[in-house]
N, C-alpha and C positions, 0 to 999 in steps of 0.2 A: 504493499500500499504506499509506503514511504517513497518507493521508487516511482510509482505511478504519479503521486502528487508532485514529486520533483520534476518529472517529465512534463506534467501538465503546466506547471508554473515556471517553465523554462524562460529565463529572462531574455534570451535571444529571440524568443518568439514574441513576447508581450511588449518589450521595451526597445527603444532605439539603441544604437550601438553605444557602448560604454556607459549605459545607465543600468543600475541594479535596483532590486527591491529595497535594499537598505537605504538607498538615496531618497526613497519616497516614504520613509517612516515618519510618522507624526512627531513633531517637536514643539517646544514652547513657542517658537516663531512662526511656524506654518503648520497647517493641517492638509493632508492629501487624501484622496479617496482610498479606502481599504476594502479589500474583497469581502471581509466579514461584515461590513456595513449592509450588504445586500440581504442578509438574514432579517433585517428589520422589515423588509417588504411583506413577509408572511403575516405577522400580527397586524400590520397596517391593513393588509388586503382583507383580513377577517373583519377588522373594524369597518372598512369601507362597505363590505357586504352587509353588515348589521345596520349601518347608517342607511343603506339603500332600502333595506326591509322596512325600517321605521319611516323613512321618507315616503315611500310608495304607500304605506298604509295610512299615515296620519297627515300627509301633505298633498300628495298627488291624487289620492282617491277622493278626498273632499273637493278638490278643484275640478276633478272630472265630473262629479255629481252636480256641482254648481253649473257646469256647462251642459247639463242634460245628457251626458254620455251614459248610456245604459250598460248594465252588467250582463245583459242577455247574450248568450253565445249563439253560435249558428244553430239552425234548425236540426232537431234530433231525428235521426233516421227511424223509421217504423221497425220495432223489434221483429227479427226474423232469424231463427236459429240456423237455417241453411246458409243464408247469405253471410251471417256473422261468422260462421265456420270458414267459409271461403275467404272472407276478408282478413281474418286473423291468422289462418294457417296456410293459405295458398298465395293469394295475390290481392292487392288493393286496387288493381287496374286490370280487370279480366279482359281477355281478347274477344274477338267476334265469335269464335267458336264456343268458348265457355259461356258467353252471354246467351247464345242460342240454346245451349243445353240447360242453363238455368231457367230460361223462359219456358221451355217445355216442362221442366220439373215443377215449377211453381205456378204455371198458367198465368204468368205476367208477361206483358210486352217488354221488348228489349229496352226501349227508352225508359221505362219505369225502373228497370234493374239498374241501368246506367245512373239514373237520378239517385237511387238508393245508395250506390257506391260513392257518388259525389257527396251526398249528405253525411255519409258515415266518415268520409275523410275529413270533411269540414267540422264534423262533430268534435274532433280532437284538437281543433285550433282554439286559441284563447279568445276571450271576448274583447271588444273594443276598449272596454274599461281597463283591462289588463295591459293592452298595448299602449294606451295613453299613459298609464302610470310608469311603464318602463321607459317610454320616450321622455317623459318629464324628468325622470331621474337622470337619464343620460344627458339631456339638455342642461340640467343644472350643474352637473359635474363638469362637462366640457366647457360651459361658459365660465365657471369659476376658474378652472385650471388655465384656460386661455388668457383670461384677464390677469391672473397672477404671472403667467409667463411674459406677457407684454410689459407689465410693470417692472418685472425683474430685468428684462433685456433692455429696456429703455436706459437703464443705468450702466449697462455693460458696454465696454468699448468694442467688443467683437461683433455687436449688432451693426455698427456703422462702418466697421472695417474688418472684414472676416480674417484678415492676416493676423489679427490679434489672437485667433484661436490657436496659433502655432508659435508665436513668439515665446521664447523661454519654455517651450514644451520639452519634457513633461513636468517641469518644476512650476506648475501653476497651482496656487493654494486653493483649497476647497472652502468656499464660503458657506455659511449657514443657510442662506437663501437657496444656493445652488443645490446643496445637499437635500433640503426639504423638497424642492422641485423634482429632482430625480427619484427620490424614494416614493413620493406621491404618485408619479407617473407609473413607475414599476409596479407599485402595489395595485393600482387600478387594473393594469393588464393581467396581473395574477388573479385578481378577483373575477375578471371576465373569463379567464380560463376555467374557473370553477363554475361560474353561473352559466357558461355557454351551453351546458348540458341540461339546464332547467329553464333557460330563457326560450322565447319564441323561436322555433326552428324555421330557417329560411333556406332558400335554394343554394346560397353560397356558404353553407355551413362549413364545408371543407376549406374553402378559401379564407374564411374568417379565422378558423383554427390556425391555419398557416400564418396569417397576419399576426395573430397574438403571439405565436411562438417566435416569429422573427422580431417582433417588437420587444419581447422580453429579453431575447438573446442580444439584441442590439443595444438596449439600454444598459444591460449588465456588462456587456463587453466594453462599451465606451466608458463606463464608470471605472472599471478595473484598470484600464490603461490610461485613464485621465484625459480622454477625449471629450470631456463633459461640456466644454464650451461650445463646440460645434454641435454636440448632442442637444443642447437647449435650443438651438436654432431649428433643428430638425423637429423636435417635439412641438414647439410653438407653431411652426408652419403647418404641421399636420393637424393640430387642434383647431386651426382657424375656421374650417368649414363644418366641423362636426355638429356644433350647436345649431347652426342653420338647418341642417338636415333634420335634426330632431324636432325643431320648432315647426318645420313644414309638416312633419308627420303628426304633431299634436294638432295643428290646424286642420289637417285632413280628418282626424278622428272626431274633432269638434264640429265638422261640416262647415268650416269657414273657407269656402272655395277660393275666393279672391286672395285671401291671406296665404293660403296653401300655395297657389300658383306663384305669387310674388316671392315667397320664401324659397321655393324650390329654384326659381331662376336665379336668385341671389346665391343660393348654395352652389349651383352648377358653375356660375361665374367664378366664385371664390375657389372652389375645388380645382377647376381646370387651370386657373391662373396660377394657383399655389403649387400644384403638383406636376403640371406639365410645363410650367414656365419658370417660376422662381426656384423650385427645388433643383432641377437639373442645371440651370444656368448660374445659380448663386451658391447653393449648398455643395453640389457635386463638383463645381468648379473649385471650391476651396479645399474639399477633401481629396481631390485627385491631383490638382495642379499646384495650388499654393502650398499645401503641405509638403508635396514632393520637392518644391524649391527651397522651403525653409528648413524642414526637418529631414526629408529623405525617406524612401520607403524601407519597410522592414516587415517581417512575416504578419503580424497582427494588423498592420496597416492595410495589407492586401485583403485580409478577411473582412475588415471593417467596410472597405469600399465595395467588396462583393455583396455584402449584406445590403448596402445602400442601393446598389443596382437591382437587387431582388425587390426592394421596397418600391423602386421606380417601375419595375415590371408590374407589381400589383396596382400601382397608381394608374398605369396605362390601361389595365383591365377594367378598372372601375370607371375611368374616364370614358372608355368605349361604351359602357352601359348607360352612362349619363347622356352622352351624345346621341345614342340610340333612342333614348326616351325623348330628347329634345326634338329629334326629327319626327317622331310620332306626334308630339304635341303640335308641331307646326302643321303637319298634314291633317290632324283631326281637330285642331282648335282647342285642345285641352291637354293637360299633363297626363302622361301615361302612367300606369302602375310600374313601379320599380321592378326591373327584371330580376332582382334578388328577393322579390316578395315571398312571404310565406304562403300566399294563396297559390295552390297548385293548379286549379282548373277554373272553376266558376266562382262567382261571388257568393257571399254567404246568404244572399237573398234567394234561396232556392224556391222553385215552384212547389207549392205545398199540396198539390193534388195527390190523392191516394193512388197507389199503383192499380192498374187495371189492364184488361186484356186488349182493349182498343188502342192501337198505336197512336191515334189522333189525340189522345188525352195529354200527351207530352207537348210542352210548348218550347222546349230548348233542344238544341241539337248537340248531342255528345258533351253537354255541359259547358259549351263555350259561348252560346248566344251570339255567334258570329264575331266574337271578339278575340278568339284564341286565348281567353283568360287574362288579357293584359290591359284592356281598355274598359273603363267604367263610365258610362254616359253621365255627364254633368258632375263628375267628381274627380278631385285630384287624389291619387293614392300613391304614396311614396314609402310604403312599408320597406324598412331596411332589410 
């Protein structure tokens, strides 16, 4: 074990040439980031999780009720033992052959069986009240941490001249504000890793897990080798649009159509400008070129920049989805549903007619109502 630890903490990997861990030990004159500081993130993450629970229950829920957001969930599917067995043990999306077999077995028309499976799928989805509470918590946290980041960076010389991220590196002292900022962000992402499995499931679940893992690794990595200055720029830049997205979702759940559209447009503009413009031409420029010129490359420098390039790849993926939504909005005259939505097929407002043998009793076509599950007439839907 001692050999593994010695290999992992090899100074020639983590630090520039001629720098040792002993050089970065805390003294009375200066404090530097220490790897053991990262353990603080776990109790703080638990506290964040508990604060979220209290906030959603005693702050967000009363606000939702005041906005007349109902706790009613999707329509409940009619109890049926045969269909339930197929749904839980075989498939949630039966093919045409299975649908025809079930139709003969139950004496139901195919469209009624399709509607039952849609309702059964939607039955497991959370209510609008639950979604609003989750979005209000995320909005509040992202707004707070972004404001804190801006106030902190306004006093920092590396905001105005990114070359200060590398002057005298790695002998840059750790301030109390920077330490708090880093631990808070790291703790939040750890809390998301735990709550991701209980939160609303969305189509990009796998991508979000990858995002959280990369974020945790990047924050921890940049803290250990004292790249925290440029790390604060990255954190603040990526926090800039998150509160707007959550605000747009809250407006959507409260049925404030115009506010939802306006907030989504603002979110899209900030997101694309920050992540496709400022991040590559400002942040990546300093991590790749200015740091090379001032400090020079070393092994962990390469890893750090590869992680940033992976983050940029994720930014491009989400920007593609946003641009795709914008194109739909222009062509349809309304904001489309986020392609990362938790709604898999149709809206929650299912046709409530009971199943019957006559195929003309169904009013939708395969659960899409001609919208392919992405456009809702007269409403902005931006479920994350």
